[in-house]
C-alpha positions as CSV (number, residue, x, y, z in Angstrom):
1,M,155.7,195.3,123.5
2,L,152.7,193.3,122.9
3,Q,150.4,193.1,120.1
4,R,146.9,194.8,120.4
5,L,144.2,193.5,118.7
6,V,141.0,195.5,119.4
7,L,137.5,194.5,117.8
8,I,135.9,197.8,116.8
9,A,132.9,198.4,118.6
10,G,132.0,201.9,116.6
11,L,132.4,200.3,112.9
12,A,130.1,197.4,113.9
13,G,126.9,199.5,113.2
14,I,128.0,200.6,110.0
15,L,129.2,196.9,108.8
16,W,125.8,195.3,110.4
17,G,124.3,198.4,108.1
18,V,125.6,196.9,105.0
19,P,122.3,195.5,103.1
20,G,122.5,191.8,102.7
21,S,121.6,188.2,103.8
22,M,123.7,186.0,105.9
23,A,125.1,183.9,103.4
24,A,128.5,184.5,101.7
25,P,128.9,184.9,98.0
26,A,128.8,181.7,95.8
27,A,132.0,180.8,94.7
28,V,132.6,181.0,90.8
29,E,134.7,178.8,88.8
30,T,136.3,179.6,85.1
31,I,137.4,177.7,82.0
32,A,140.1,180.1,81.8
33,R,143.5,178.9,82.3
34,N,144.8,182.0,83.9
35,A,142.3,184.5,85.5
36,F,142.5,187.5,87.6
37,I,139.6,189.9,88.5
38,V,140.0,193.2,90.6
39,A,137.9,196.0,91.9
40,A,139.7,198.8,90.5
41,D,139.1,201.3,93.0
42,T,139.6,199.5,96.0
43,G,141.9,197.0,95.0
44,T,140.0,194.1,96.0
45,I,140.9,190.9,94.3
46,L,137.6,189.3,93.5
47,L,139.0,186.0,91.8
48,E,142.5,184.7,90.7
49,K,143.6,181.5,89.5
50,A,147.1,181.0,88.3
51,A,147.3,184.6,88.4
52,D,151.1,184.6,88.8
53,V,152.2,181.9,86.3
54,P,154.0,183.8,83.3
55,V,152.5,183.0,80.2
56,P,153.0,183.7,76.3
57,P,150.4,187.1,76.7
58,A,150.3,187.5,72.9
59,S,148.5,191.0,71.9
60,M,148.0,191.6,75.5
61,S,151.5,192.6,75.4
62,K,150.9,195.4,73.2
63,L,149.1,197.0,76.6
64,M,152.7,197.8,77.7
65,T,153.7,199.1,74.4
66,A,150.8,201.8,74.6
67,Y,151.9,202.4,78.2
68,M,155.3,203.1,77.0
69,V,154.0,205.4,74.3
70,F,151.5,207.2,76.9
71,M,154.2,207.8,79.3
72,R,156.2,209.8,76.8
73,L,153.1,211.8,75.6
74,K,152.4,212.7,79.0
75,E,155.8,213.9,79.8
76,G,156.0,215.9,76.7
77,S,159.1,214.3,74.8
78,L,156.5,213.1,72.1
79,K,153.1,214.2,70.7
80,L,150.4,212.7,68.6
81,E,151.2,214.8,65.6
82,D,154.6,213.4,65.3
83,T,155.3,211.4,62.4
84,F,157.5,207.9,62.1
85,P,158.5,206.3,58.9
86,V,157.8,202.7,58.1
87,G,160.5,200.6,57.5
88,E,160.8,197.1,55.7
89,R,160.7,195.2,58.9
90,A,157.4,196.6,60.2
91,W,156.3,196.4,56.7
92,R,156.7,192.4,56.3
93,M,155.5,191.9,59.9
94,G,152.7,189.0,59.7
95,G,149.7,188.4,62.0
96,S,147.2,191.2,62.6
97,R,148.3,194.5,60.7
98,M,147.2,197.7,60.5
99,F,148.3,197.7,56.5
100,L,150.9,200.4,56.5
101,D,152.7,201.4,53.2
102,L,156.3,201.1,53.0
103,D,158.4,204.0,53.3
104,S,155.1,206.1,54.3
105,R,155.1,208.3,57.4
106,V,152.4,207.7,60.2
107,T,151.2,209.8,62.9
108,V,151.4,208.7,66.4
109,H,147.7,209.1,67.0
110,D,146.9,206.9,63.8
111,L,150.0,204.2,65.1
112,L,148.2,204.2,68.6
113,R,144.7,203.5,67.1
114,G,146.4,200.6,64.9
115,I,147.8,199.1,68.0
116,I,144.9,199.3,70.0
117,V,142.0,199.2,68.0
118,Q,143.4,197.0,64.9
119,S,146.2,195.3,67.0
120,G,148.5,195.8,64.6
121,N,151.8,194.3,64.6
122,D,153.2,196.5,61.9
123,A,152.3,199.7,63.9
124,C,154.3,198.7,67.0
125,V,157.4,198.1,65.2
126,V,157.2,201.4,63.8
127,I,156.6,202.8,67.1
128,A,159.4,201.0,68.7
129,E,162.0,201.9,65.9
130,G,160.9,205.7,66.0
131,L,161.5,205.8,69.7
132,A,164.3,203.4,70.5
133,Q,165.9,202.7,67.0
134,T,165.1,199.1,67.4
135,E,162.6,196.7,68.4
136,E,164.9,195.1,70.7
137,A,166.0,198.1,72.6
138,F,162.4,199.4,72.9
139,A,161.6,195.9,74.6
140,A,164.7,196.4,76.9
141,E,162.9,199.7,77.9
142,M,159.5,197.9,78.4
143,D,161.1,195.6,80.9
144,A,162.8,198.3,82.8
145,V,159.3,200.3,83.2
146,G,157.5,197.0,84.0
147,K,159.6,196.5,86.8
148,K,159.1,200.1,87.9
149,I,155.2,199.6,87.8
150,G,155.3,196.5,90.0
151,L,155.6,194.0,87.1
152,T,157.2,190.7,88.7
153,G,156.1,187.9,86.1
154,S,156.8,189.4,82.9
155,S,159.6,189.7,80.6
156,F,159.7,191.6,77.0
157,R,161.2,190.1,73.9
158,N,159.3,192.1,71.3
159,V,156.4,194.9,71.2
160,S,153.9,193.1,69.5
161,G,153.5,189.8,71.6
162,W,154.8,187.8,68.4
163,P,155.6,184.2,69.9
164,A,159.2,184.2,71.1
165,E,161.0,182.5,73.7
166,G,160.9,184.3,77.0
167,H,158.2,186.8,75.9
168,V,156.0,186.3,78.9
169,M,153.6,187.8,81.0
170,S,151.4,186.7,84.3
171,A,147.4,187.6,84.6
172,R,148.5,189.6,87.4
173,D,150.7,191.6,85.6
174,I,148.3,192.6,82.7
175,A,145.8,193.5,85.1
176,T,148.8,195.8,86.8
177,V,149.3,197.5,83.4
178,S,145.7,197.7,82.6
179,L,144.9,199.6,85.8
180,R,147.8,201.9,85.4
181,L,146.6,202.7,81.8
182,I,143.4,203.8,83.4
183,Q,144.7,205.7,86.1
184,D,147.7,207.5,85.1
185,F,146.5,208.2,81.4
186,P,142.9,209.3,81.3
187,E,143.3,211.7,78.7
188,Y,144.4,209.0,76.0
189,Y,142.7,205.7,77.6
190,G,139.6,206.5,75.6
191,I,141.2,205.1,72.4
192,F,140.3,201.9,74.0
193,A,137.0,202.4,73.6
194,E,136.7,202.7,69.8
195,R,134.8,200.2,68.1
196,E,136.6,200.4,64.5
197,F,139.4,202.3,63.0
198,T,139.6,202.8,59.2
199,Y,143.6,203.1,57.5
200,N,144.5,203.1,54.2
201,G,140.9,202.5,53.2
202,I,140.8,199.6,55.2
203,R,138.1,199.3,58.1
204,Q,138.9,197.0,61.1
205,G,136.6,196.4,64.0
206,N,138.1,196.2,67.3
207,R,138.5,192.7,68.7
208,N,137.0,193.0,72.2
209,P,133.9,191.3,72.3
210,L,132.5,193.2,75.7
211,L,132.7,196.4,73.7
212,Y,129.5,195.2,71.9
213,D,127.9,194.1,75.2
214,N,125.9,196.4,77.5
215,V,127.9,195.8,80.3
216,G,130.0,199.1,80.5
217,A,133.1,197.9,79.1
218,D,135.6,200.7,77.7
219,G,138.8,198.7,76.9
220,L,141.1,197.2,77.0
221,K,142.8,194.3,74.7
222,T,142.3,190.9,73.1
223,G,145.1,188.1,72.5
224,H,145.7,185.0,70.5
225,T,148.4,182.8,69.4
226,E,148.2,179.1,68.9
227,A,150.4,178.5,71.5
228,A,148.8,181.3,74.0
229,G,145.3,180.4,73.1
230,Y,142.4,183.3,73.8
231,G,143.0,186.1,76.2
232,L,141.3,189.0,77.0
233,A,142.0,192.0,79.3
234,A,139.0,194.0,80.0
235,S,137.5,196.8,81.9
236,A,134.1,197.8,82.6
237,K,132.4,200.6,84.7
238,Q,128.8,200.8,86.2
239,G,128.1,203.7,87.8
240,E,130.9,204.8,90.3
241,R,132.5,201.1,89.8
242,R,135.0,199.7,87.4
243,I,136.2,196.1,87.4
244,V,139.4,194.9,85.8
245,M,139.3,191.5,84.3
246,V,142.1,189.3,82.6
247,L,141.5,185.8,81.4
248,H,143.7,183.9,79.4
249,G,144.2,180.2,77.8
250,M,141.0,179.8,76.0
251,T,140.3,177.5,73.4
252,N,138.4,179.9,70.8
253,A,136.8,183.5,70.6
254,K,133.2,182.6,71.0
255,E,134.5,180.8,74.2
256,R,136.4,183.9,75.3
257,A,133.3,186.2,74.7
258,R,130.8,184.0,76.5
259,E,133.3,183.5,79.6
260,A,134.0,187.3,79.7
261,E,130.4,188.4,79.8
262,R,129.7,185.9,82.5
263,L,132.3,186.7,85.0
264,I,132.0,190.6,84.2
265,D,128.2,190.1,85.1
266,W,129.0,188.2,88.2
267,A,131.7,190.7,89.7
268,F,128.9,193.2,89.4
269,R,126.4,191.5,90.5
270,E,127.8,189.7,93.6
271,F,130.2,192.7,95.1
272,D,129.4,196.4,95.8
273,D,131.7,199.1,97.1
274,F,130.8,200.3,100.7
275,R,131.6,203.7,102.4
276,L,132.5,202.8,105.9
277,L,134.6,205.7,107.3
278,E,134.8,209.2,106.5
279,P,138.2,211.3,107.0
280,G,138.5,212.4,110.7
281,A,135.8,209.8,112.1
282,V,137.3,208.1,115.4
283,V,137.7,204.4,114.6
284,E,138.9,203.4,118.2
285,E,141.1,204.8,120.8
286,A,144.7,203.3,121.7
287,E,146.3,203.1,125.3
288,V,148.6,205.4,125.7
289,W,151.8,205.0,128.2
290,L,153.0,207.8,130.5
291,G,151.0,210.3,128.8
292,E,149.0,213.2,129.8
293,A,145.9,211.4,128.4
294,A,145.3,207.7,129.1
295,R,144.2,207.1,125.3
296,V,144.4,208.7,122.0
297,P,141.6,208.5,119.3
298,L,142.5,207.2,115.9
299,T,141.3,208.1,112.6
300,A,141.8,207.3,108.8
301,G,143.3,209.8,106.9
302,T,141.2,209.0,103.7
303,P,137.7,207.7,103.1
304,L,137.4,204.1,103.7
305,V,135.9,202.4,100.8
306,V,135.6,198.7,100.4
307,T,134.7,196.2,98.0
308,L,132.5,193.5,99.8
309,P,129.8,190.8,98.8
310,R,126.4,191.9,98.5
311,T,125.7,189.0,101.2
312,G,127.5,187.8,104.0
313,R,127.8,190.7,106.1
314,S,127.7,188.3,109.3
315,E,131.3,187.1,108.1
316,I,132.9,190.7,107.8
317,R,135.2,191.2,110.9
318,A,137.1,194.4,111.7
319,K,140.2,194.9,113.7
320,V,142.7,197.2,114.9
321,T,146.2,196.5,115.5
322,Y,149.1,198.4,117.0
323,D,152.0,197.8,119.7
324,G,150.7,199.3,122.8
325,P,150.5,200.8,124.9
326,I,151.9,203.6,122.9
327,P,154.7,205.9,124.7
328,A,154.1,209.4,125.0
329,P,154.7,212.0,123.4
330,I,152.5,211.3,120.6
331,T,152.0,213.7,117.8
332,K,148.7,214.2,116.0
333,G,148.9,212.8,112.3
334,A,151.4,209.9,113.3
335,H,150.6,206.5,112.0
336,I,150.6,204.3,115.3
337,A,147.9,201.6,114.0
338,D,146.3,200.0,111.2
339,L,142.6,199.0,110.6
340,V,142.2,195.4,108.9
341,I,139.1,194.4,107.3
342,S,138.7,190.6,106.8
343,V,136.1,189.1,104.6
344,P,136.1,185.4,103.5
345,G,137.0,184.8,100.0
346,T,138.8,188.2,99.5
347,T,142.3,189.5,100.3
348,D,142.4,191.5,103.7
349,R,142.2,195.3,103.2
350,T,144.8,197.1,105.6
351,V,144.2,200.8,106.1
352,P,146.6,202.8,108.3
353,L,145.2,204.7,111.2
354,Y,146.5,208.0,112.7
355,A,146.4,209.8,116.0
356,A,143.7,212.4,115.9
357,A,145.3,214.6,118.6
358,D,148.7,215.3,120.3
359,V,149.4,213.6,123.7
360,G,152.2,215.1,125.7
361,R,154.2,213.1,128.1
362,L,153.8,213.3,131.8
363,G,156.3,215.3,133.7
364,V,158.7,214.0,136.1
365,A,156.2,213.6,139.0
366,G,153.5,212.0,137.0
367,R,155.8,209.6,135.6
368,I,157.1,208.3,139.0
369,V,153.3,207.9,140.1
370,A,152.6,206.0,137.2
371,A,155.5,204.0,137.9
372,L,154.5,203.4,141.4
373,G,150.9,202.5,140.1
374,H,152.8,199.7,137.8
375,I,154.7,198.2,140.8
376,V,151.6,198.2,143.0
377,W,149.0,197.1,140.3
378,G,151.0,195.6,137.6
379,A,150.6,196.2,134.0
380,A,151.4,193.1,132.1
381,D,151.1,195.2,128.5
382,S,153.2,198.1,129.6
383,P,156.4,199.0,127.5
384,P,159.5,197.5,129.2
């Protein structure tokens, strides 16, 4: 069979109706050593820089720790009101702390706020020992769950991000965990937006600098160690659009704050989400071989929403690909083609297309006539 590349005539009018000029969005550079920016709702990557390089994530690995706790809360094996004891290992933890008292008992709810808002290393260890007996066992569980949710550049040796040989995450993986926290656990995600938390009479502010700017930020987590530098996993929502951003490897907190605000502004300013197709709308028609109809209409099963540069509409390309002609019979709803949207500077978006109608196979007499026609007139793209 031959692969068919069909430019979409019907979609062109929609694409040309997207507001904008004829220029592509300006390229952006970043001082971050590692960066990954993605439109949360469409999965369009807006910026990546060394995004798949495994690096020490510092406290941004606490996002995975929080994911593990949220997962247990959602499945019902853990409750916010449950309590865990503070052991000596947790009590002796250095770095950022929740300042827990040795041998006290702390609720899961407070521990989560200690982990997310205060970045408490001690709170992480209490959670790990309470759920898996040891921190090492809990870190092994993080590895296993991480693989299930698509992490490819991560390996966990502890639950806090404390420097350890082999404890690494890539910027893309940090963004993946961030997206999963937002999408899988909306009932708990709000903790990330809390600006401060007081425990044991000690008030600590959230270290996420974007929470204090007017950019729609509602999470997620900072990280810093001497070896790793300064990093930030952030999410912001303006209107119906959400952007997730990971920056890492900067030299100080002020640089991190300035760069984060600059790039989140850029992402919202230069790009927008556009609804191109409604479910059921006919995108194209595919040729049919030995069918009762010569062509079958193709539709998208879900709305087609794409993130595009606000400028540069002349650079947008849309095509339908399928192996054809498609042999009959064809069942309505069968996946028989793909729509590919290409925009310079972004990753191609592929959307499955489905048959919008049944197409029966020709009877014996019809197939004979079609075969004779093929012999007489030829049909280079007919199935063998």
